[in-house]
BATIVO-208123 format. One record per residue (C-alpha): residue number from 0; residue in one letter; chain; x, y, z. Coordinates in nm, 2 decimals, decimal comma, padded with zeros to 4 digits, always signed. Example, Ala and Ser with C-alpha at 12.3 -4.5 7.8 and 13.67 -1.06 7.14 Angstrom:
residues 2
+------+------+-------+--------+--------+--------+
: resi : resn : chain :      X :      Y :      Z :
+------+------+-------+--------+--------+--------+
:    0 :    A :     A : +01,23 : -00,45 : +00,78 :
:    1 :    S :     A : +01,37 : -00,11 : +00,71 :
+------+------+-------+--------+--------+--------+
This chain:
residues 406
+------+------+-------+--------+--------+--------+
: resi : resn : chain :      X :      Y :      Z :
+------+------+-------+--------+--------+--------+
:    0 :    X :     A : -03,64 : +04,49 : +02,19 :
:    1 :    X :     A : -03,35 : +04,25 : +02,13 :
:    2 :    X :     A : -03,41 : +03,88 : +02,21 :
:    3 :    X :     A : -03,26 : +03,56 : +02,06 :
:    4 :    X :     A : -03,01 : +03,78 : +01,88 :
:    5 :    X :     A : -03,30 : +03,94 : +01,68 :
:    6 :    X :     A : -03,39 : +04,31 : +01,74 :
:    7 :    X :     A : -03,74 : +04,44 : +01,68 :
:    8 :    X :     A : -03,85 : +04,80 : +01,73 :
:    9 :    X :     A : -04,20 : +04,87 : +01,88 :
:   10 :    X :     A : -04,25 : +04,50 : +01,95 :
:   11 :    X :     A : -04,57 : +04,39 : +02,12 :
:   12 :    X :     A : -04,49 : +04,02 : +02,08 :
:   13 :    X :     A : -04,32 : +03,77 : +01,86 :
:   14 :    X :     A : -04,33 : +03,40 : +01,78 :
:   15 :    X :     A : -04,13 : +03,15 : +01,58 :
:   16 :    X :     A : -04,26 : +02,87 : +01,36 :
:   17 :    X :     A : -04,03 : +02,61 : +01,21 :
:   18 :    X :     A : -03,72 : +02,80 : +01,33 :
:   19 :    X :     A : -03,49 : +02,64 : +01,59 :
:   20 :    X :     A : -03,20 : +02,83 : +01,75 :
:   21 :    X :     A : -02,86 : +02,72 : +01,87 :
:   22 :    X :     A : -02,66 : +03,02 : +01,96 :
:   23 :    X :     A : -02,65 : +03,24 : +01,65 :
:   24 :    X :     A : -02,72 : +02,94 : +01,42 :
:   25 :    X :     A : -03,08 : +02,89 : +01,31 :
:   26 :    X :     A : -03,23 : +02,58 : +01,15 :
:   27 :    X :     A : -03,50 : +02,68 : +00,90 :
:   28 :    X :     A : -03,74 : +02,39 : +00,88 :
:   29 :    X :     A : -04,03 : +02,25 : +00,68 :
:   30 :    X :     A : -03,95 : +02,48 : +00,39 :
:   31 :    X :     A : -04,16 : +02,73 : +00,57 :
:   32 :    X :     A : -03,98 : +02,91 : +00,86 :
:   33 :    X :     A : -04,18 : +03,20 : +01,00 :
:   34 :    X :     A : -04,11 : +03,49 : +01,23 :
:   35 :    X :     A : -04,44 : +03,66 : +01,35 :
:   36 :    X :     A : -04,41 : +04,01 : +01,49 :
:   37 :    X :     A : -04,69 : +04,23 : +01,63 :
:   38 :    X :     A : -04,63 : +04,60 : +01,69 :
:   39 :    X :     A : -04,74 : +04,83 : +01,97 :
:   40 :    X :     A : -04,86 : +05,07 : +01,70 :
:   41 :    X :     A : -04,96 : +05,01 : +01,34 :
:   42 :    X :     A : -04,68 : +05,08 : +01,08 :
:   43 :    X :     A : -04,69 : +05,19 : +00,71 :
:   44 :    X :     A : -04,37 : +05,00 : +00,64 :
:   45 :    X :     A : -04,07 : +04,83 : +00,79 :
:   46 :    X :     A : -03,70 : +04,85 : +00,76 :
:   47 :    X :     A : -03,52 : +04,51 : +00,76 :
:   48 :    X :     A : -03,15 : +04,49 : +00,84 :
:   49 :    X :     A : -02,98 : +04,16 : +00,76 :
:   50 :    X :     A : -02,64 : +04,00 : +00,79 :
:   51 :    X :     A : -02,71 : +03,63 : +00,73 :
:   52 :    X :     A : -02,44 : +03,38 : +00,64 :
:   53 :    X :     A : -02,45 : +03,05 : +00,45 :
:   54 :    X :     A : -02,14 : +02,93 : +00,28 :
:   55 :    X :     A : -02,19 : +02,86 : -00,09 :
:   56 :    X :     A : -02,53 : +03,02 : -00,12 :
:   57 :    X :     A : -02,58 : +03,36 : -00,27 :
:   58 :    X :     A : -02,94 : +03,44 : -00,17 :
:   59 :    X :     A : -03,25 : +03,30 : -00,02 :
:   60 :    X :     A : -03,61 : +03,35 : -00,15 :
:   61 :    X :     A : -03,77 : +03,55 : +00,13 :
:   62 :    X :     A : -04,12 : +03,68 : +00,18 :
:   63 :    X :     A : -04,26 : +03,95 : +00,41 :
:   64 :    X :     A : -04,63 : +03,93 : +00,48 :
:   65 :    X :     A : -04,83 : +04,21 : +00,64 :
:   66 :    X :     A : -05,18 : +04,24 : +00,78 :
:   67 :    X :     A : -05,41 : +04,50 : +00,91 :
:   68 :    X :     A : -05,64 : +04,47 : +01,22 :
:   69 :    X :     A : -05,87 : +04,18 : +01,19 :
:   70 :    X :     A : -05,70 : +04,03 : +00,89 :
:   71 :    X :     A : -05,50 : +03,71 : +00,84 :
:   72 :    X :     A : -05,17 : +03,67 : +00,66 :
:   73 :    X :     A : -05,22 : +03,58 : +00,29 :
:   74 :    X :     A : -05,04 : +03,58 : -00,04 :
:   75 :    X :     A : -05,25 : +03,88 : -00,14 :
:   76 :    X :     A : -05,06 : +04,08 : +00,12 :
:   77 :    X :     A : -04,70 : +03,97 : +00,06 :
:   78 :    X :     A : -04,37 : +04,11 : -00,07 :
:   79 :    X :     A : -04,13 : +03,86 : -00,23 :
:   80 :    X :     A : -03,76 : +03,95 : -00,24 :
:   81 :    X :     A : -03,41 : +03,80 : -00,28 :
:   82 :    X :     A : -03,24 : +03,79 : +00,06 :
:   83 :    X :     A : -02,87 : +03,82 : -00,03 :
:   84 :    X :     A : -02,63 : +03,64 : +00,21 :
:   85 :    X :     A : -02,28 : +03,69 : +00,35 :
:   86 :    X :     A : -02,30 : +04,07 : +00,35 :
:   87 :    X :     A : -02,49 : +04,35 : +00,52 :
:   88 :    X :     A : -02,81 : +04,46 : +00,34 :
:   89 :    X :     A : -03,11 : +04,67 : +00,44 :
:   90 :    X :     A : -03,46 : +04,66 : +00,29 :
:   91 :    X :     A : -03,74 : +04,91 : +00,33 :
:   92 :    X :     A : -04,08 : +04,77 : +00,24 :
:   93 :    X :     A : -04,39 : +04,99 : +00,24 :
:   94 :    X :     A : -04,75 : +04,89 : +00,28 :
:   95 :    X :     A : -05,07 : +05,04 : +00,11 :
:   96 :    X :     A : -05,23 : +05,08 : +00,45 :
:   97 :    X :     A : -05,13 : +05,05 : +00,82 :
:   98 :    X :     A : -05,02 : +04,70 : +00,93 :
:   99 :    X :     A : -05,05 : +04,58 : +01,29 :
:  100 :    X :     A : -04,82 : +04,28 : +01,23 :
:  101 :    X :     A : -04,58 : +04,12 : +00,98 :
:  102 :    X :     A : -04,46 : +03,77 : +00,92 :
:  103 :    X :     A : -04,11 : +03,72 : +00,78 :
:  104 :    X :     A : -04,03 : +03,39 : +00,60 :
:  105 :    X :     A : -03,66 : +03,38 : +00,55 :
:  106 :    X :     A : -03,64 : +03,09 : +00,31 :
:  107 :    X :     A : -03,84 : +02,84 : +00,10 :
:  108 :    X :     A : -03,58 : +02,57 : +00,17 :
:  109 :    X :     A : -03,44 : +02,38 : +00,47 :
:  110 :    X :     A : -03,11 : +02,54 : +00,56 :
:  111 :    X :     A : -02,90 : +02,63 : +00,86 :
:  112 :    X :     A : -02,82 : +03,00 : +00,86 :
:  113 :    X :     A : -02,59 : +03,20 : +01,08 :
:  114 :    X :     A : -02,77 : +03,52 : +01,19 :
:  115 :    X :     A : -02,51 : +03,79 : +01,26 :
:  116 :    X :     A : -02,77 : +04,06 : +01,24 :
:  117 :    X :     A : -03,15 : +04,07 : +01,20 :
:  118 :    X :     A : -03,34 : +04,39 : +01,29 :
:  119 :    X :     A : -03,69 : +04,50 : +01,22 :
:  120 :    X :     A : -03,79 : +04,87 : +01,26 :
:  121 :    X :     A : -04,08 : +05,08 : +01,14 :
:  122 :    X :     A : -04,03 : +05,29 : +00,82 :
:  123 :    X :     A : -04,22 : +05,58 : +00,65 :
:  124 :    X :     A : -04,30 : +05,58 : +00,28 :
:  125 :    X :     A : -04,15 : +05,93 : +00,27 :
:  126 :    X :     A : -03,80 : +05,79 : +00,31 :
:  127 :    X :     A : -03,78 : +05,60 : -00,02 :
:  128 :    X :     A : -03,53 : +05,85 : -00,18 :
:  129 :    X :     A : -03,35 : +05,89 : +00,15 :
:  130 :    X :     A : -03,29 : +05,51 : +00,16 :
:  131 :    X :     A : -03,13 : +05,54 : -00,19 :
:  132 :    X :     A : -02,91 : +05,83 : -00,07 :
:  133 :    X :     A : -02,80 : +05,63 : +00,24 :
:  134 :    X :     A : -02,60 : +05,40 : +00,01 :
:  135 :    X :     A : -02,35 : +05,68 : -00,04 :
:  136 :    X :     A : -02,24 : +05,68 : +00,31 :
:  137 :    X :     A : -02,05 : +05,98 : +00,45 :
:  138 :    X :     A : -01,94 : +06,23 : +00,18 :
:  139 :    X :     A : -01,77 : +06,56 : +00,25 :
:  140 :    X :     A : -01,48 : +06,61 : +00,01 :
:  141 :    X :     A : -01,47 : +06,89 : -00,24 :
:  142 :    X :     A : -01,39 : +06,68 : -00,55 :
:  143 :    X :     A : -01,63 : +06,40 : -00,64 :
:  144 :    X :     A : -01,61 : +06,14 : -00,91 :
:  145 :    X :     A : -01,80 : +05,83 : -01,02 :
:  146 :    X :     A : -01,64 : +05,51 : -01,16 :
:  147 :    X :     A : -01,85 : +05,29 : -01,39 :
:  148 :    X :     A : -01,75 : +04,92 : -01,40 :
:  149 :    X :     A : -01,92 : +04,64 : -01,58 :
:  150 :    X :     A : -01,94 : +04,41 : -01,28 :
:  151 :    X :     A : -01,78 : +04,30 : -00,94 :
:  152 :    X :     A : -01,59 : +03,99 : -01,07 :
:  153 :    X :     A : -01,23 : +03,91 : -00,99 :
:  154 :    X :     A : -01,12 : +03,98 : -01,35 :
:  155 :    X :     A : -00,90 : +04,23 : -01,53 :
:  156 :    X :     A : -01,13 : +04,52 : -01,61 :
:  157 :    X :     A : -01,32 : +04,52 : -01,28 :
:  158 :    X :     A : -01,00 : +04,50 : -01,09 :
:  159 :    X :     A : -00,87 : +04,79 : -01,28 :
:  160 :    X :     A : -01,18 : +04,99 : -01,19 :
:  161 :    X :     A : -01,14 : +04,89 : -00,83 :
:  162 :    X :     A : -00,78 : +05,02 : -00,82 :
:  163 :    X :     A : -00,87 : +05,34 : -00,99 :
:  164 :    X :     A : -01,15 : +05,40 : -00,74 :
:  165 :    X :     A : -00,91 : +05,31 : -00,45 :
:  166 :    X :     A : -00,64 : +05,55 : -00,57 :
:  167 :    X :     A : -00,89 : +05,84 : -00,63 :
:  168 :    X :     A : -01,01 : +05,80 : -00,28 :
:  169 :    X :     A : -00,66 : +05,79 : -00,14 :
:  170 :    X :     A : -00,59 : +06,11 : -00,33 :
:  171 :    X :     A : -00,87 : +06,29 : -00,14 :
:  172 :    X :     A : -01,18 : +06,25 : -00,36 :
:  173 :    X :     A : -01,53 : +06,13 : -00,28 :
:  174 :    X :     A : -01,58 : +05,82 : -00,50 :
:  175 :    X :     A : -01,89 : +05,61 : -00,58 :
:  176 :    X :     A : -01,89 : +05,31 : -00,80 :
:  177 :    X :     A : -02,16 : +05,24 : -01,06 :
:  178 :    X :     A : -02,18 : +04,87 : -01,14 :
:  179 :    X :     A : -02,36 : +04,76 : -01,46 :
:  180 :    X :     A : -02,39 : +04,40 : -01,33 :
:  181 :    X :     A : -02,31 : +04,20 : -01,02 :
:  182 :    X :     A : -02,10 : +03,92 : -01,17 :
:  183 :    X :     A : -01,97 : +03,69 : -00,89 :
:  184 :    X :     A : -01,96 : +03,97 : -00,64 :
:  185 :    X :     A : -01,59 : +03,91 : -00,55 :
:  186 :    X :     A : -01,50 : +04,28 : -00,53 :
:  187 :    X :     A : -01,79 : +04,38 : -00,30 :
:  188 :    X :     A : -01,59 : +04,30 : +00,01 :
:  189 :    X :     A : -01,29 : +04,49 : -00,13 :
:  190 :    X :     A : -01,49 : +04,80 : -00,19 :
:  191 :    X :     A : -01,65 : +04,77 : +00,16 :
:  192 :    X :     A : -01,31 : +04,76 : +00,32 :
:  193 :    X :     A : -01,22 : +05,09 : +00,15 :
:  194 :    X :     A : -01,56 : +05,23 : +00,23 :
:  195 :    X :     A : -01,64 : +05,30 : -00,13 :
:  196 :    X :     A : -02,01 : +05,28 : -00,20 :
:  197 :    X :     A : -02,16 : +05,08 : -00,49 :
:  198 :    X :     A : -02,48 : +05,14 : -00,68 :
:  199 :    X :     A : -02,60 : +04,86 : -00,90 :
:  200 :    X :     A : -02,74 : +05,00 : -01,22 :
:  201 :    X :     A : -02,93 : +04,68 : -01,33 :
:  202 :    X :     A : -03,11 : +04,61 : -01,01 :
:  203 :    X :     A : -03,20 : +04,84 : -00,72 :
:  204 :    X :     A : -03,24 : +04,53 : -00,49 :
:  205 :    X :     A : -02,87 : +04,46 : -00,52 :
:  206 :    X :     A : -02,78 : +04,78 : -00,34 :
:  207 :    X :     A : -02,69 : +04,76 : +00,02 :
:  208 :    X :     A : -03,00 : +04,96 : +00,10 :
:  209 :    X :     A : -03,30 : +04,92 : -00,13 :
:  210 :    X :     A : -03,68 : +04,98 : -00,13 :
:  211 :    X :     A : -03,99 : +04,81 : -00,23 :
:  212 :    X :     A : -04,37 : +04,84 : -00,22 :
:  213 :    X :     A : -04,65 : +04,60 : -00,16 :
:  214 :    X :     A : -04,92 : +04,65 : -00,42 :
:  215 :    X :     A : -05,30 : +04,64 : -00,35 :
:  216 :    X :     A : -05,34 : +04,32 : -00,55 :
:  217 :    X :     A : -05,06 : +04,12 : -00,38 :
:  218 :    X :     A : -04,79 : +04,22 : -00,62 :
:  219 :    X :     A : -04,43 : +04,30 : -00,51 :
:  220 :    X :     A : -04,34 : +04,64 : -00,66 :
:  221 :    X :     A : -03,99 : +04,79 : -00,71 :
:  222 :    X :     A : -03,87 : +05,10 : -00,89 :
:  223 :    X :     A : -03,89 : +05,04 : -01,27 :
:  224 :    X :     A : -03,55 : +05,04 : -01,43 :
:  225 :    X :     A : -03,59 : +05,37 : -01,59 :
:  226 :    X :     A : -03,74 : +05,54 : -01,28 :
:  227 :    X :     A : -03,46 : +05,40 : -01,06 :
:  228 :    X :     A : -03,18 : +05,52 : -01,29 :
:  229 :    X :     A : -03,34 : +05,87 : -01,31 :
:  230 :    X :     A : -03,36 : +05,89 : -00,93 :
:  231 :    X :     A : -02,99 : +05,77 : -00,91 :
:  232 :    X :     A : -02,87 : +06,02 : -01,17 :
:  233 :    X :     A : -03,05 : +06,31 : -01,00 :
:  234 :    X :     A : -02,91 : +06,20 : -00,66 :
:  235 :    X :     A : -02,56 : +06,19 : -00,79 :
:  236 :    X :     A : -02,58 : +06,54 : -00,94 :
:  237 :    X :     A : -02,75 : +06,68 : -00,63 :
:  238 :    X :     A : -02,46 : +06,54 : -00,42 :
:  239 :    X :     A : -02,20 : +06,72 : -00,65 :
:  240 :    X :     A : -02,10 : +06,44 : -00,88 :
:  241 :    X :     A : -02,04 : +06,58 : -01,23 :
:  242 :    X :     A : -01,75 : +06,36 : -01,36 :
:  243 :    X :     A : -01,74 : +05,99 : -01,44 :
:  244 :    X :     A : -01,48 : +05,74 : -01,56 :
:  245 :    X :     A : -01,63 : +05,46 : -01,76 :
:  246 :    X :     A : -01,43 : +05,15 : -01,78 :
:  247 :    X :     A : -01,44 : +04,92 : -02,10 :
:  248 :    X :     A : -01,66 : +04,95 : -02,40 :
:  249 :    X :     A : -01,94 : +04,76 : -02,23 :
:  250 :    X :     A : -02,01 : +05,06 : -02,01 :
:  251 :    X :     A : -02,11 : +05,26 : -02,32 :
:  252 :    X :     A : -02,46 : +05,14 : -02,26 :
:  253 :    X :     A : -02,50 : +05,40 : -01,99 :
:  254 :    X :     A : -02,30 : +05,68 : -02,15 :
:  255 :    X :     A : -02,61 : +05,85 : -02,32 :
:  256 :    X :     A : -02,79 : +05,86 : -01,99 :
:  257 :    X :     A : -02,48 : +06,01 : -01,81 :
:  258 :    X :     A : -02,45 : +06,28 : -02,08 :
:  259 :    X :     A : -02,82 : +06,35 : -02,05 :
:  260 :    X :     A : -02,76 : +06,45 : -01,69 :
:  261 :    X :     A : -02,46 : +06,66 : -01,78 :
:  262 :    X :     A : -02,17 : +06,44 : -01,67 :
:  263 :    X :     A : -01,82 : +06,50 : -01,80 :
:  264 :    X :     A : -01,73 : +06,15 : -01,93 :
:  265 :    X :     A : -01,38 : +05,99 : -01,96 :
:  266 :    X :     A : -01,41 : +05,65 : -02,12 :
:  267 :    X :     A : -01,13 : +05,39 : -02,09 :
:  268 :    X :     A : -01,12 : +05,15 : -02,39 :
:  269 :    X :     A : -00,90 : +04,84 : -02,39 :
:  270 :    X :     A : -01,09 : +04,61 : -02,62 :
:  271 :    X :     A : -00,95 : +04,52 : -02,96 :
:  272 :    X :     A : -01,15 : +04,57 : -03,27 :
:  273 :    X :     A : -01,22 : +04,20 : -03,31 :
:  274 :    X :     A : -01,34 : +04,17 : -02,96 :
:  275 :    X :     A : -01,59 : +04,46 : -03,00 :
:  276 :    X :     A : -01,72 : +04,29 : -03,32 :
:  277 :    X :     A : -01,72 : +03,93 : -03,18 :
:  278 :    X :     A : -01,90 : +04,02 : -02,86 :
:  279 :    X :     A : -02,16 : +04,25 : -03,01 :
:  280 :    X :     A : -02,03 : +04,57 : -02,85 :
:  281 :    X :     A : -02,09 : +04,79 : -03,15 :
:  282 :    X :     A : -02,38 : +04,98 : -02,99 :
:  283 :    X :     A : -02,21 : +05,08 : -02,67 :
:  284 :    X :     A : -01,90 : +05,16 : -02,86 :
:  285 :    X :     A : -02,09 : +05,39 : -03,09 :
:  286 :    X :     A : -02,24 : +05,57 : -02,78 :
:  287 :    X :     A : -01,89 : +05,62 : -02,64 :
:  288 :    X :     A : -01,77 : +05,76 : -02,97 :
:  289 :    X :     A : -02,06 : +06,01 : -02,98 :
:  290 :    X :     A : -02,10 : +06,12 : -02,62 :
:  291 :    X :     A : -01,77 : +06,07 : -02,43 :
:  292 :    X :     A : -01,56 : +06,39 : -02,38 :
:  293 :    X :     A : -01,23 : +06,19 : -02,36 :
:  294 :    X :     A : -01,16 : +05,84 : -02,48 :
:  295 :    X :     A : -00,84 : +05,69 : -02,34 :
:  296 :    X :     A : -00,67 : +05,39 : -02,51 :
:  297 :    X :     A : -00,37 : +05,19 : -02,38 :
:  298 :    X :     A : -00,20 : +05,16 : -02,72 :
:  299 :    X :     A : -00,22 : +05,30 : -03,07 :
:  300 :    X :     A : -00,34 : +04,97 : -03,22 :
:  301 :    X :     A : -00,64 : +04,97 : -02,99 :
:  302 :    X :     A : -00,72 : +05,33 : -03,09 :
:  303 :    X :     A : -00,68 : +05,25 : -03,46 :
:  304 :    X :     A : -00,92 : +04,96 : -03,43 :
:  305 :    X :     A : -01,18 : +05,17 : -03,25 :
:  306 :    X :     A : -01,15 : +05,45 : -03,51 :
:  307 :    X :     A : -01,20 : +05,19 : -03,79 :
:  308 :    X :     A : -01,52 : +05,08 : -03,63 :
:  309 :    X :     A : -01,64 : +05,43 : -03,54 :
:  310 :    X :     A : -01,49 : +05,69 : -03,78 :
:  311 :    X :     A : -01,69 : +05,98 : -03,63 :
:  312 :    X :     A : -01,55 : +06,04 : -03,28 :
:  313 :    X :     A : -01,67 : +06,37 : -03,11 :
:  314 :    X :     A : -01,45 : +06,36 : -02,80 :
:  315 :    X :     A : -01,07 : +06,39 : -02,77 :
:  316 :    X :     A : -00,86 : +06,07 : -02,79 :
:  317 :    X :     A : -00,56 : +06,00 : -02,58 :
:  318 :    X :     A : -00,31 : +05,71 : -02,53 :
:  319 :    X :     A : -00,22 : +05,64 : -02,17 :
:  320 :    X :     A : -00,12 : +05,32 : -01,99 :
:  321 :    X :     A : -00,40 : +05,14 : -01,81 :
:  322 :    X :     A : -00,36 : +04,91 : -01,51 :
:  323 :    X :     A : +00,02 : +04,97 : -01,49 :
:  324 :    X :     A : +00,18 : +05,04 : -01,15 :
:  325 :    X :     A : +00,40 : +05,35 : -01,16 :
:  326 :    X :     A : +00,60 : +05,23 : -00,86 :
:  327 :    X :     A : +00,71 : +04,87 : -00,84 :
:  328 :    X :     A : +00,86 : +04,70 : -00,54 :
:  329 :    X :     A : +01,18 : +04,55 : -00,69 :
:  330 :    X :     A : +01,22 : +04,32 : -00,39 :
:  331 :    X :     A : +00,88 : +04,16 : -00,46 :
:  332 :    X :     A : +00,63 : +04,04 : -00,20 :
:  333 :    X :     A : +00,82 : +03,86 : +00,08 :
:  334 :    X :     A : +00,51 : +03,66 : +00,16 :
:  335 :    X :     A : +00,50 : +03,50 : -00,19 :
:  336 :    X :     A : +00,64 : +03,15 : -00,20 :
:  337 :    X :     A : +00,69 : +02,95 : -00,53 :
:  338 :    X :     A : +00,73 : +02,64 : -00,32 :
:  339 :    X :     A : +00,37 : +02,68 : -00,20 :
:  340 :    X :     A : +00,27 : +02,61 : -00,56 :
:  341 :    X :     A : +00,50 : +02,32 : -00,62 :
:  342 :    X :     A : +00,78 : +02,52 : -00,80 :
:  343 :    X :     A : +01,14 : +02,57 : -00,71 :
:  344 :    X :     A : +01,34 : +02,88 : -00,81 :
:  345 :    X :     A : +01,57 : +02,68 : -01,04 :
:  346 :    X :     A : +01,28 : +02,59 : -01,27 :
:  347 :    X :     A : +01,18 : +02,77 : -01,58 :
:  348 :    X :     A : +00,83 : +02,92 : -01,53 :
:  349 :    X :     A : +00,62 : +03,03 : -01,82 :
:  350 :    X :     A : +00,32 : +03,23 : -01,70 :
:  351 :    X :     A : -00,01 : +03,31 : -01,87 :
:  352 :    X :     A : -00,23 : +03,55 : -01,69 :
:  353 :    X :     A : -00,60 : +03,61 : -01,77 :
:  354 :    X :     A : -00,95 : +03,48 : -01,74 :
:  355 :    X :     A : -01,00 : +03,14 : -01,88 :
:  356 :    X :     A : -01,15 : +03,24 : -02,22 :
:  357 :    X :     A : -01,05 : +03,19 : -02,58 :
:  358 :    X :     A : -00,98 : +03,56 : -02,64 :
:  359 :    X :     A : -00,72 : +03,54 : -02,36 :
:  360 :    X :     A : -00,52 : +03,28 : -02,55 :
:  361 :    X :     A : -00,56 : +03,00 : -02,30 :
:  362 :    X :     A : -00,58 : +02,75 : -02,59 :
:  363 :    X :     A : -00,24 : +02,88 : -02,72 :
:  364 :    X :     A : -00,09 : +02,85 : -02,37 :
:  365 :    X :     A : -00,20 : +02,49 : -02,34 :
:  366 :    X :     A : -00,07 : +02,41 : -02,69 :
:  367 :    X :     A : +00,26 : +02,57 : -02,60 :
:  368 :    X :     A : +00,28 : +02,35 : -02,28 :
:  369 :    X :     A : +00,21 : +02,04 : -02,50 :
:  370 :    X :     A : +00,49 : +02,13 : -02,74 :
:  371 :    X :     A : +00,73 : +02,19 : -02,45 :
:  372 :    X :     A : +00,64 : +01,87 : -02,29 :
:  373 :    X :     A : +00,70 : +01,67 : -02,61 :
:  374 :    X :     A : +01,04 : +01,83 : -02,67 :
:  375 :    X :     A : +01,17 : +01,80 : -02,32 :
:  376 :    X :     A : +01,03 : +01,49 : -02,16 :
:  377 :    X :     A : +01,17 : +01,56 : -01,82 :
:  378 :    X :     A : +00,97 : +01,88 : -01,79 :
:  379 :    X :     A : +00,64 : +01,89 : -01,62 :
:  380 :    X :     A : +00,37 : +02,14 : -01,73 :
:  381 :    X :     A : +00,13 : +02,26 : -01,47 :
:  382 :    X :     A : -00,17 : +02,49 : -01,51 :
:  383 :    X :     A : -00,29 : +02,68 : -01,21 :
:  384 :    X :     A : -00,60 : +02,89 : -01,16 :
:  385 :    X :     A : -00,75 : +03,10 : -00,87 :
:  386 :    X :     A : -01,01 : +02,93 : -00,65 :
:  387 :    X :     A : -01,29 : +03,15 : -00,78 :
:  388 :    X :     A : -01,17 : +03,13 : -01,14 :
:  389 :    X :     A : -01,45 : +03,07 : -01,39 :
:  390 :    X :     A : -01,52 : +02,73 : -01,25 :
:  391 :    X :     A : -01,84 : +02,67 : -01,46 :
:  392 :    X :     A : -01,67 : +02,76 : -01,78 :
:  393 :    X :     A : -01,37 : +02,55 : -01,68 :
:  394 :    X :     A : -01,58 : +02,24 : -01,61 :
:  395 :    X :     A : -01,81 : +02,27 : -01,91 :
:  396 :    X :     A : -01,59 : +02,43 : -02,17 :
:  397 :    X :     A : -01,34 : +02,30 : -02,42 :
:  398 :    X :     A : -01,03 : +02,37 : -02,22 :
:  399 :    X :     A : -01,07 : +02,09 : -01,96 :
:  400 :    X :     A : -01,12 : +01,84 : -02,24 :
:  401 :    X :     A : -00,82 : +01,99 : -02,42 :
:  402 :    X :     A : -00,61 : +01,96 : -02,10 :
:  403 :    X :     A : -00,73 : +01,60 : -02,03 :
:  404 :    X :     A : -00,58 : +01,50 : -02,37 :
:  405 :    X :     A : -00,24 : +01,62 : -02,27 :
+------+------+-------+--------+--------+--------+
């Protein structure tokens, strides 16, 4: 039954506590908002479907309580989980015995949330693996390939992985993306637009559809990391995935597991020798050298540095461009306007492109701008960054202090 914009299957009755509705906006009050639901028949689990929106907040701390006949809601019968916002997610939660009612606490803070979707339906514990499989969406193409990226941030390597996945799908292949971490989540929407599914390797709860269990002693149980990865690898192989492209040396952490399940592995390496040493990537690099079937470098200098660190390489090595467009629109993007950024076409523009980190040479770029400004007093140097560009690093790091002195 759908009422107040909230849909509940097999509903006998419902009530709201500390929740006030105005259209599809809900004010969650007293740090204890509660939605009580009684079912027409007892259930062994529920499936929760969410699309909740709050600008600037990634997730709420939510709790689902359950109770059997004659019981009261208590912390001994509760499942705690992060309720991720601003995207569609589904959560299946299973109980140790039949429940006649549930209580959903959406947040432990006072907030106003836009509820685009909130649905509660019954679920069976037999559907745990099916729920994992549902993340794949509709597959049906003959060729299938997985792409492993280190996160979903709007930075160079994850963007490269996104465009690889995008092009593979355009060329008629089924594609799934395996993400080692979430990052800032910028690319989630991009993948969703292309209908390319994502599996998060570090946390099953990050997947669009995830599962959890309520323990008999009040504990919230999820798949253990090893168990989850085993289920995921088995699922990929059962669905016909046998090849994977791993992007960056960081992804080497998962290469032994992929090889254990018989994947043909192509690893893209773009990190220089110093970066691998400085950031402590020797272990994943060693795994790539030992297990990958092909290792692709963008340049001989990168290959030479990798071979210096890992003299024994079992796979074949190749040098191919990475992240380079094979077709370039010579006329450029007609929507782009230099004037929008305060420039005119008769000015000299020196561009530095990359994440705001020391290894990207941002300090050298700022130093060059200082030198230019001193030599040519009439010239103004301006540093621009994207809106979601490493703000925390920018505010707390050395660069803002460096720029302030210029």
